[in-house]
C-alpha positions in Angstrom: 0.5 13.8 43.5 3.5 12.2 42.2 6.2 14.0 40.2 6.6 13.5 36.4 8.7 14.3 33.5 7.7 17.6 31.9 5.9 16.0 29.1 3.9 12.7 29.2 2.0 11.1 26.0 -0.6 8.7 26.3 -1.5 6.4 23.3 -4.9 4.7 22.8 -6.7 2.9 20.1 -10.6 3.5 19.6 -13.5 2.2 17.6 -13.4 -0.5 15.0 -9.9 -2.3 15.0 -7.6 -2.4 12.0 -4.3 -4.2 11.1 -1.8 -1.8 11.6 -2.8 -0.3 14.7 -0.1 -2.1 16.8 2.6 -0.9 14.1 1.4 2.6 15.1 1.7 2.0 18.8 5.1 0.6 18.5 6.3 3.8 16.8 4.6 5.9 19.4 6.3 4.2 22.1 9.7 3.8 20.7 9.6 7.3 19.4 8.7 8.9 22.5 11.4 7.1 24.5 13.8 8.2 21.9 12.8 11.7 23.1 13.2 10.9 27.0 9.5 11.2 27.2 7.4 8.8 29.5 4.5 7.4 27.1 1.7 5.3 28.5 -0.8 2.9 26.9 -4.5 3.4 27.8 -6.0 0.0 27.6 -9.8 -0.4 25.9 -9.8 3.0 24.4 -11.9 5.7 26.2 -13.2 2.9 28.7 -9.8 2.7 29.9 -9.4 6.3 30.3 -12.6 6.6 32.3 -11.7 3.6 34.5 -8.2 4.8 35.3 -6.3 2.2 37.3 -4.2 -0.4 35.8 -5.8 0.1 32.5 -3.2 3.5 32.2 0.3 1.9 32.1 3.5 3.2 31.4 5.2 1.3 28.3 9.2 0.4 28.2 10.9 -0.4 24.9 10.5 -4.0 25.0 6.5 -3.7 25.7 6.5 -2.6 22.2 8.3 -5.6 21.0 6.9 -8.4 18.7 3.8 -6.9 17.7 4.5 -5.7 14.5 2.9 -8.9 12.9 0.0 -8.8 15.1 -3.4 -8.0 13.8 -6.1 -6.1 15.8 -4.8 -4.0 18.8 -3.0 -5.5 21.5 -4.1 -2.5 23.9 -7.5 -3.3 23.3 -10.7 -1.1 22.0 -14.0 -0.8 23.5 -17.2 1.3 22.9 -17.4 3.9 25.9 -20.8 5.4 26.5 -19.7 6.9 29.6 -17.1 8.9 27.7 -20.2 11.1 26.0 -21.3 12.1 29.1 -19.4 15.2 31.1 -19.0 13.2 34.0 -17.1 10.4 32.4 -14.8 12.9 30.6 -14.0 14.4 34.1 -12.9 11.3 35.1 -11.1 10.6 32.3 -9.2 14.0 32.9 -8.5 12.9 36.3 -7.0 10.0 35.6 -4.9 11.2 32.9 -3.5 13.9 35.4 -2.9 11.3 38.3 0.1 10.4 35.5 0.8 14.0 34.5 -0.3 13.3 31.0 -1.6 16.1 28.9 -0.7 14.9 25.4 -2.4 12.5 23.7 -2.0 10.1 20.3 -5.5 8.8 19.4 -5.6 6.1 16.7 -9.1 5.8 15.7 -12.1 6.7 13.2 -13.9 10.0 12.9 -15.9 9.4 15.8 -12.9 8.7 18.1 -10.9 11.8 16.8 -14.1 14.1 17.2 -14.5 12.7 20.7 -10.6 13.7 21.2 -11.4 17.0 20.1 -14.6 17.7 22.3 -12.3 16.7 25.2 -9.6 18.8 24.4 -11.9 22.1 24.1 -13.4 20.9 27.6 -10.0 20.5 29.4 -9.4 23.8 31.0 -13.1 23.6 32.5 -12.6 19.9 33.7 -9.3 20.8 35.0 -10.9 23.9 36.9 -14.1 21.7 38.1 -11.3 18.9 39.4 -9.2 21.7 41.4 -12.5 23.0 42.8 -13.5 19.7 43.9 -10.2 19.0 45.6 -9.6 16.0 43.0 -6.0 17.7 42.1 -3.9 20.5 43.8 -3.3 23.7 42.1 0.2 22.7 40.9 -1.0 19.9 38.9 -3.6 22.4 37.3 -0.9 24.9 36.7 1.2 22.3 35.1 -1.4 20.9 32.5 -3.7 23.8 31.6 -4.1 22.4 28.0 -4.7 19.1 26.2 -2.8 18.6 23.1 -3.8 15.6 20.6 -2.6 14.3 17.5 -4.9 11.9 15.3 -4.0 8.6 13.1 -6.8 7.3 11.4 -7.4 3.8 12.2 -10.3 2.5 9.6 -10.0 -0.3 7.0 -12.8 1.4 4.9 -10.3 4.1 3.9 -13.0 6.8 4.5 -11.1 9.7 6.0 -10.7 12.8 3.7 -7.3 14.3 4.0 -5.2 11.1 3.6 -4.6 8.9 0.5 -4.5 5.6 2.8 -5.9 5.0 6.6 -4.5 2.3 8.7 -5.6 -1.4 7.9 -7.2 -0.4 4.4 -4.2 -2.2 2.4 -4.7 -5.0 4.8 -8.5 -5.4 4.3 -7.8 -5.3 0.6 -5.4 -8.1 0.7 -8.2 -10.1 2.6 -10.9 -9.2 0.1 -8.6 -9.8 -3.1 -7.3 -13.4 -1.6 -11.2 -14.2 -1.1 -12.0 -13.2 -4.5 -9.1 -15.5 -6.2 -10.1 -18.2 -4.2 -14.1 -17.9 -5.2 -13.0 -17.1 -8.7 -11.5 -20.7 -9.1 -14.4 -22.4 -7.8 -16.7 -20.2 -9.6 -15.2 -21.2 -13.0 -15.2 -24.8 -12.0 -19.0 -24.8 -11.8 -19.6 -21.8 -14.2 -21.3 -19.9 -11.2 -21.9 -16.5 -10.6 -20.9 -15.0 -7.0 -21.9 -12.0 -5.5 -19.8 -10.7 -2.7 -20.6 -8.1 0.0 -17.6 -6.3 1.3 -17.5 -3.4 3.8 -17.9 0.0 2.8 -21.0 1.7 4.6 -20.3 5.1 3.3 -17.1 4.5 1.4 -16.5 2.6 -1.8 -13.0 2.3 -1.5 -12.8 -1.4 -0.8 -15.4 -2.4 -3.0 -13.9 -0.7 -6.0 -10.4 -1.5 -5.7 -11.3 -5.0 -5.0 -13.1 -5.2 -8.1 -10.2 -4.0 -10.2 -7.5 -6.0 -8.5 -10.2 -9.1 -8.6 -11.0 -8.7 -12.1 -14.7 -8.4 -11.4 -17.7 -7.8 -13.6 -19.5 -5.3 -11.8 -19.3 -3.1 -8.7 -21.7 -1.4 -6.6 -20.6 1.6 -4.3 -22.3 4.2 -2.1 -20.9 7.5 -3.8 -22.1 6.4 -7.3 -25.2 4.3 -7.4 -26.0 2.9 -10.7 -28.7 4.5 -13.0 -32.3 3.7 -13.3 -32.3 0.1 -14.9 -28.8 -1.1 -13.8 -30.2 -4.5 -13.5 -30.5 -5.1 -16.9 -27.1 -3.5 -17.9 -25.3 -5.7 -15.2 -26.9 -8.7 -16.8 -26.2 -7.8 -20.4 -22.4 -7.3 -19.3 -22.5 -10.7 -17.9 -24.2 -12.0 -20.6 -21.8 -10.7 -23.2 -18.7 -12.0 -20.9 -20.0 -15.4 -20.9 -20.6 -15.7 -24.6 -16.9 -14.5 -25.0 -15.7 -17.4 -23.0 -15.4 -16.3 -19.5 -16.5 -19.2 -17.0 -17.4 -17.3 -14.1 -18.9 -13.9 -13.1 -18.2 -11.8 -9.9 -20.5 -8.9 -8.5 -18.9 -6.8 -5.7 -21.3 -5.1 -3.4 -20.5 -2.4 -0.9 -22.5 -3.1 2.2 -23.7 0.5 1.9 -24.8 0.3 -1.6 -28.1 2.1 -2.6 -30.3 3.0 -5.7 -30.3 6.7 -6.7 -33.3 6.9 -4.7 -31.6 6.0 -1.7 -33.2 2.2 -1.4 -30.5 0.1 0.3 -29.1 -2.7 -2.8 -28.5 -5.8 -0.7 -26.2 -8.9 -2.1 -29.2 -10.9 -1.9 -31.2 -8.8 -4.2 -28.4 -8.8 -6.8 -28.6 -12.6 -6.3 -32.2 -12.8 -7.2 -32.1 -10.3 -10.1 -28.9 -12.5 -11.5 -30.9 -15.6 -11.1 -33.9 -14.6 -12.2 -32.8 -13.0 -15.6 -29.9 -14.8 -16.4 -31.0 -18.5 -15.1 -27.7 -19.0 -13.5 -26.5 -20.8 -10.4 -25.7 -17.5 -8.1 -24.2 -17.7 -4.8 -23.8 -15.0 -2.0 -20.6 -14.6 -0.1 -20.6 -12.1 2.9 -16.9 -11.5 4.1 -17.7 -9.9 7.2 -15.2 -9.2 9.9 -12.6 -11.7 8.1 -11.8 -8.1 6.3 -10.4 -6.7 9.7 -8.4 -9.9 10.7 -5.2 -11.2 10.1 -1.5 -10.2 9.8 -0.9 -6.4 8.6 0.2 -6.0 5.0 4.0 -4.6 4.7 2.4 -1.3 3.5 0.4 -1.2 6.7 3.1 -1.8 8.8 5.4 0.8 7.3 2.9 3.4 6.7 1.6 2.9 10.3 5.1 3.4 11.7 5.9 6.6 9.7 2.6 8.1 10.9 3.1 7.1 14.8 6.8 8.9 14.6 5.6 11.8 13.3 2.3 11.9 15.5 4.9 12.1 18.5 6.7 14.7 16.6 3.7 16.9 16.4 2.1 16.2 19.8 5.6 17.3 21.5 5.8 20.5 19.5 2.3 21.1 20.0 1.4 24.2 22.4 -2.2 25.3 23.9 -3.1 27.4 21.0 -1.9 24.7 18.3 -4.8 23.6 16.2 -4.9 19.8 16.6 -3.4 17.7 13.3 -4.7 14.5 11.7 -1.2 12.8 10.6 -2.0 10.9 7.3 -0.2 10.4 4.0 -0.3 12.0 0.6 1.6 11.0 -2.2 3.9 8.6 -0.2 4.5 11.7 2.0 3.4 12.3 5.6 1.1 15.1 5.8 -0.5 17.3 8.3 -3.8 18.5 8.0 -6.2 20.0 10.5 -8.1 17.4 12.5 -11.5 18.6 12.7 -11.7 19.9 9.1 -10.8 16.3 8.0 -13.7 15.2 10.1 -16.0 17.5 8.9 -15.4 16.9 5.1 -15.4 13.2 5.8 -18.9 13.6 7.4 -20.2 15.8 4.3 -19.5 12.6 2.3 -22.0 10.9 4.1 -24.4 13.8 4.1 -24.1 14.2 0.5 -24.9 10.7 -0.1 -28.2 10.9 2.3 -29.2 13.9 0.2 -28.4 11.9 -3.0 -25.9 14.6 -4.2 -23.7 11.8 -5.6 -21.6 14.0 -7.7 -20.9 16.2 -4.8 -19.8 12.9 -2.9 -17.6 11.6 -5.6 -15.7 15.2 -5.6 -15.0 14.8 -1.9 -13.7 11.6 -2.6 -10.8 13.2 -4.9 -9.8 12.8 -8.4 -8.0 9.3 -8.2 -11.1 7.9 -6.7 -13.2 9.2 -9.5 -10.5 8.2 -12.0 -10.3 4.6 -10.8 -13.9 4.5 -10.8 -14.2 5.3 -14.6 -11.3 3.1 -15.2 -13.3 0.4 -13.8 -16.3 0.9 -16.1 -14.2 1.1 -19.1 -12.8 -2.0 -18.4 -16.1 -3.8 -17.6 -17.6 -2.4 -20.4 -15.0 -2.6 -22.7 -16.3 -4.9 -26.0 -14.8 -8.2 -26.6 -15.2 -7.6 -30.3 -16.0 -4.6 -32.1 -16.2 -3.2 -35.6 -12.4 -2.5 -36.6 -11.7 0.7 -38.1 -10.8 1.3 -41.8 -7.1 0.9 -40.7 -7.1 -0.8 -37.2 -3.6 0.3 -35.5 -1.2 -2.6 -34.7 0.0 -2.1 -30.9 2.6 -4.8 -29.8 3.2 -5.5 -26.0 6.7 -6.8 -25.1 8.3 -7.7 -21.8 11.8 -7.1 -20.8 14.2 -7.2 -18.0 13.5 -9.4 -14.9 10.1 -10.9 -14.0 7.8 -8.5 -11.8 4.5 -9.8 -10.4 2.0 -7.5 -11.7 2.9 -8.1 -15.9 0.1 -9.9 -16.5 -2.5 -7.6 -15.1 -0.8 -4.9 -17.1 -1.1 -6.9 -20.2 -4.9 -7.7 -19.6 -5.9 -4.2 -19.1 -3.8 -2.9 -22.2 -5.4 -5.6 -24.4 -9.1 -4.9 -23.4 -8.8 -1.5 -23.4 -7.0 -1.3 -26.8 -9.5 -3.8 -28.3 -12.1 -1.2 -27.0 -10.3 1.4 -28.9 -10.4 -0.3 -31.9 -6.7 -1.6 -32.0 -5.1 -4.8 -32.8 -3.3 -6.0 -29.7 -0.3 -8.2 -30.6 1.7 -10.2 -27.9 5.5 -10.8 -28.1 6.3 -13.8 -26.9 9.9 -14.1 -25.2 11.1 -10.5 -25.3 12.9 -8.9 -27.9 14.6 -12.5 -29.1 10.8 -13.6 -29.6 10.0 -10.3 -31.8 12.9 -11.0 -33.9 11.6 -14.6 -34.1 8.4 -13.7 -35.2 6.8 -15.0 -32.2 4.1 -12.8 -32.1 0.4 -13.5 -31.9 -3.0 -11.6 -31.7 -4.5 -11.1 -28.5 -8.1 -11.3 -28.2 -10.6 -10.7 -25.4 -10.5 -14.2 -24.0 -6.8 -14.7 -24.5 -6.2 -12.8 -21.3 -9.1 -13.9 -19.1 -8.0 -14.6 -15.4 -4.6 -12.7 -15.9 -5.5 -10.4 -13.1 -4.1 -12.7 -10.5 -1.7 -14.5 -12.3 1.8 -14.2 -11.1 4.9 -14.8 -13.6 4.4 -13.2 -17.0 2.6 -15.2 -19.6 4.4 -13.4 -22.6 7.6 -14.5 -20.8 10.7 -12.0 -19.9 14.4 -11.7 -20.4 17.0 -9.4 -19.4 18.8 -10.0 -22.7 18.3 -6.6 -25.0 19.1 -6.4 -28.6 22.9 -5.9 -29.6 23.9 -3.2 -31.7 24.1 -6.3 -34.6 20.5 -7.2 -33.8 19.0 -3.5 -34.5 18.5 -4.4 -37.9 16.6 -7.8 -37.4 14.4 -5.8 -34.8 13.6 -3.1 -37.3 12.7 -5.5 -39.9 10.2 -7.4 -37.5 8.5 -4.4 -36.8 8.1 -3.6 -40.4 7.0 -7.4 -41.2 4.4 -7.4 -38.4 3.2 -3.7 -39.3 3.5 -2.6 -35.8 2.5 0.9 -35.5 3.1 1.6 -31.6 5.1 -0.4 -29.0 4.1 -0.8 -25.2 7.3 -2.1 -23.3 6.7 -3.6 -19.9 9.5 -4.0 -17.8 12.7 -3.2 -15.5 15.9 -1.4 -16.3 16.7 -3.7 -19.2 13.5 -2.8 -20.9 14.3 0.9 -20.5 17.7 0.3 -21.7 16.2 -1.1 -24.8 13.6 1.6 -25.2 16.3 4.3 -25.2 18.6 2.4 -27.4 15.9 2.2 -29.9 14.6 5.9 -29.7 18.4 6.7 -30.0 19.0 4.7 -33.3 15.9 6.1 -35.3 17.9 7.9 -37.7 19.5 4.8 -38.6 16.5 2.7 -38.4 13.4 4.2 -39.7 11.2 1.5 -38.6 12.1 2.5 -34.9 10.2 6.0 -35.7 6.9 4.8 -34.0 5.6 5.5 -30.7 6.6 3.7 -28.0 6.1 4.1 -24.1 7.7 2.3 -21.2 5.7 1.2 -18.1 8.0 0.4 -14.9 7.6 -3.1 -13.8 10.4 -4.3 -11.5 10.5 -5.5 -7.9 13.8 -3.2 -7.3 11.9 -0.5 -7.8 14.9 1.4 -9.4 13.3 2.9 -12.6 13.3 6.7 -13.6 10.3 8.7 -13.9 8.2 6.5 -11.1 8.4 6.6 -7.4 6.8 2.8 -7.6 7.3 0.2 -9.9 5.0 -2.7 -10.7 6.1 -5.7 -8.3 7.9 -3.9 -5.6 4.9 -4.0 -3.4 4.5 -7.8 -3.8 8.2 -8.4 -3.3 8.0 -6.3 -0.3 5.1 -8.2 1.2 7.0 -11.7 0.3 9.9 -10.2 2.3 8.2 -9.3 5.4 6.2 -12.8 5.6 9.5 -14.4 5.5 11.1 -12.1 8.0 8.2 -13.0 10.4 9.0 -16.6 9.8 12.8 -16.1 10.6 11.6 -14.1 13.6 9.8 -16.7 15.0 12.4 -19.7 14.1 14.8 -17.4 16.0 12.9 -17.2 19.3 13.9 -20.3 20.7 17.6 -19.3 20.6 19.7 -16.3 21.0 20.3 -15.6 17.4 21.2 -12.9 14.7 19.9 -13.3 11.3 21.4 -11.6 8.4 18.8 -11.4 5.6 19.6 -10.8 2.1 17.2 -9.3 -0.2 17.3 -8.2 -3.9 17.5 -4.7 -5.4 20.9 -4.9 -6.9 22.0 -1.1 -6.5 18.8 0.1 -5.1 18.0 -0.4 -1.3 14.1 0.3 -1.4 13.5 -3.4 -0.5 16.2 -3.5 2.0 15.1 -0.3 4.0 11.1 -0.6 3.6 11.5 -4.5 4.3 13.4 -3.3 7.7 10.9 -0.8 8.6 8.2 -2.9 8.0 9.7 -6.0 9.4 11.2 -4.6 12.7 15.2 -5.0 11.6 17.9 -3.5 14.0 20.3 -2.7 11.2 20.0 -2.2 7.5 22.7 -2.0 4.7 22.2 -0.1 1.7 24.5 0.7 -1.3 23.4 4.2 -1.1 24.8 4.7 2.3 28.1 2.2 2.1 29.2 -0.3 4.4 32.6 0.6 6.3 34.9 -1.6 8.9 34.0 1.1 11.4 30.2 0.6 10.8 30.5 -3.1 11.5 32.7 -2.6 14.3 30.0 -0.3 15.9 27.4 -2.8 15.0 29.0 -5.7 16.5 29.5 -3.8 19.6 25.9 -2.8 19.9 24.8 -6.2 19.2 27.2 -7.9 21.8 25.9 -5.3 24.4 22.4 -6.2 23.5 22.8 -9.8 23.9 24.5 -9.2 26.9 21.1 -7.1 28.1 18.9 -10.1 27.5 18.2 -9.8 23.9 17.0 -13.1 22.0 16.9 -11.8 18.4 18.9 -9.4 16.2 17.5 -8.9 12.6 20.1 -7.4 10.0 18.8 -6.9 6.6 21.5 -6.5 3.7 20.8 -5.2 0.1 22.5 -7.6 -2.1 24.8 -5.3 -3.6 25.5 -3.2 -0.4 29.4 -3.8 -0.6 31.3 -5.9 -3.0 33.5 -6.9 -0.1 31.6 -6.9 3.1 29.1 -9.6 1.7 26.6 -11.7 3.8 28.7 -14.5 4.3 31.6 -12.0 5.5 29.1 -10.5 7.9 27.9 -13.8 9.3 31.7 -14.9 10.0 32.6 -11.6 11.7 29.2 -11.6 13.8 29.9 -15.5 14.7 33.6 -14.5 15.7 32.8 -11.9 17.7 29.7 -12.9 19.2 31.4 -16.3 20.2 28.9 -18.2 22.7 26.6 -15.4 23.2 24.8 -15.9 20.3 24.2 -18.0 17.0 24.6 -16.3 13.4 22.5 -17.5 10.6 22.1 -16.1 7.2 19.2 -16.3 4.8 19.3 -15.4 1.1 15.7 -14.7 0.0 16.5 -15.1 -3.6 14.0 -15.7 -6.5 11.0 -16.1 -4.0 10.8 -12.1 -4.1 9.8 -12.3 -7.9 7.5 -15.3 -7.3 3.7 -15.4 -6.2 0.7 -13.6 -7.2 0.5 -9.8 -7.7 -0.6 -7.8 -4.4 -3.6 -6.0 -4.6 -1.8 -2.5 -4.9 0.4 -4.1 -7.9 -2.6 -5.2 -9.7 -4.3 -1.8 -9.3 -1.1 0.2 -10.3 -0.7 -2.4 -13.3 -4.2 -1.8 -14.5 -4.2 2.1 -13.9 -0.7 2.6 -15.9 -1.6 0.4 -18.7 -4.7 2.5 -19.1 -2.6 5.5 -19.3 0.0 3.8 -22.0 -3.0 2.8 -24.2 -4.6 6.2 -24.1 -0.9 7.8 -24.9 0.0 5.6 -27.8 -3.5 6.4 -29.2 -3.2 10.1 -28.9 0.2 9.7 -30.5 -1.0 7.6 -33.3 -4.1 9.9 -33.9 -1.8 13.1 -34.0 0.7 11.2 -36.4 3.5 11.7 -33.8 6.3 9.3 -33.2 7.0 10.7 -29.7 8.1 8.1 -27.0 7.6 8.2 -23.3 8.3 6.5 -19.8 5.5 6.6 -17.7 5.1 6.4 -13.8 3.7 7.6 -10.5 5.0 10.7 -9.2 3.8 12.1 -5.8 0.4 10.2 -6.3 -0.1 11.2 -9.9 0.3 9.6 -13.1 3.6 11.3 -14.7 4.4 10.8 -18.3 7.9 12.2 -19.4 9.4 12.2 -22.8 11.9 9.2 -23.5 14.7 11.5 -24.5 15.2 12.8 -20.8 15.8 9.6 -19.2 19.5 10.1 -19.5 19.3 13.0 -17.2 17.2 11.3 -14.4 19.2 8.2 -14.2 22.6 6.9 -12.1 24.0 4.9 -15.0 26.6 3.1 -13.5 24.3 1.7 -10.6 21.1 1.7 -12.7 18.8 3.4 -10.3 17.3 7.2 -10.4 19.4 10.0 -9.1 16.6 11.0 -6.7 15.1 8.3 -4.7 12.4 9.6 -2.3 12.2 7.0 0.0 16.1 7.4 1.4 14.4 10.5 3.5 12.6 7.7 5.6 16.2 6.5 6.9 15.9 8.6 10.2 12.8 6.6 11.2 14.2 3.5 10.7 16.9 4.3 12.9 14.8 5.6 15.6 12.8 2.4 15.7 15.8 0.2 16.0 18.1 2.2 18.3 16.5 1.7 21.9 18.1 4.2 24.7 18.6 1.0 26.8 18.8 -2.9 26.2 15.7 -4.5 24.7 14.5 -7.1 22.3 12.7 -6.2 18.7 
């Protein structure tokens, strides 16, 4: 048998394909090569392992290039009945040993991962059997006494316990929401009802989140079947919405939806109910495998890259006594968890659903899932009109700062949930100047209809905040309009304005009302929140632009310098570089020196001399005041001479445009709901406390506004602590190949 490096890694994709698998494969290959480890792709999953031969092939740096943007899996996946038999697993072990492989990264669902664990447990006996049969020699058996594995979950259903997101789920949600948006426009034109069936045999993540992001009227999920008599309740909700002026109705049905008695609820049955009881033209759309297809989202590319990187670290560090780990993501951080424990808990959800223990199934899904389910019911069942209390509270909503996709969904959720609470909701048009000018109107149920999918800001936005001279006018406007509480949705200028009002309370008593800031900024530079509304949409816009730029460059030998927004915060630059496959990212947080640029030029020239066709550089807009995008392009052009061309792309305000992504819609809805709850609680207590809200480590966090100065770097308008900077080494590992090669 041929000699091999001390450690060899195999990577395979198994089970259903999922967008983002290629990003994970790329990360595994490049991380392993960075470590000096040989890495083999096992084509067609376990079938390739059983067949051996050319289905197990070593990969180079370039073999993993140009696959980030591709859906599916370039190394294939297939069902393999032979691997379920011991003889098939024995053949698989022999083929792995032929290449010196005793460490595997498996990307698949719970069946694929549990199969890998069974293979691991049998490995010593399989090796002994192969030795006894003379199929391997004694030195080979001694070098590979154990099989070490690490698992990544590739599943669009997002059905694995132990990770917040699985590879492919975010992209599938994009496909579903795109379909809902398209169906909604045609449904409204004809005043039709649509029943849309989405994947989710035992997990309601996709139907629930798409219902929230798509503004649906009703949703049916496996974990929480509707109570008896649900048909009439559903019809009543749709009747009420139509009476309030809605022209379309959408019901989302999971493929695994069922009644509390365990009987399936099909999309066609829902259609029959609606036609018979409402007399409406109702159509069914079954999205099917379109949910698996298409280009992976920015999140799936970035997350899968992080998971692949850590999986290699895990499997290389593993010993024969190590418990296999599943690599997942919790609260924006990579997390390791015992593989089989996660698989068993995942299967327990299905068992509880089968046993009609729906409370147990929801509990296993976790607190966030339950919170979002209850939030959807609140939104869907909120009344278009209610009998106002003796003294309705008047809550105003105002935008400030730059535009961020997701502002409209935040306003819609706040209005509908506020009305359900009995409040009067006021929309301030034109930011603080609009408040001063009295451009304020009462927002009713129908006024925010359809805002879930709308980009832009229907109330308008402005970067101008009140000057000291205007504070009296602002206070007078609050008094004239009898505003009891204020929800400020926006970016840095919104937070600065809120803090100014809070600081001037003693001089202007009108400011002594509860207010709360909801983070909405593509720059993702706001205190008290790890993610801001709009940043995910902007990131997807950037990555889509990078895909096109890379395609345009493939016909020539070219370096691109792409400038992205972010001001002094490099979040968009770093994350788009990670998801877009950039070679170099320039951030203000790290600074840019002439020495850096010299080293980059030398690396660039050497790469093109070795055959590179594209070198992608991303520069955050304020990375350095002197080394501008124009300067970098001129420098690279001069030093590259005739070896390569240099082009620049300043993406500009397209990053603020477009309809909000599913994640931004969901985040906007979730935070807006908590904002209304916060203002309501303060008013009920007679309190004037004010706050900033956000997501911190996966949970909603509400901090006193007075703490804001301690959290921020004022000169650079960003938080003092930025969690994403810790991802920089992974970005470098993906870009800096040991030898020449293209990305």
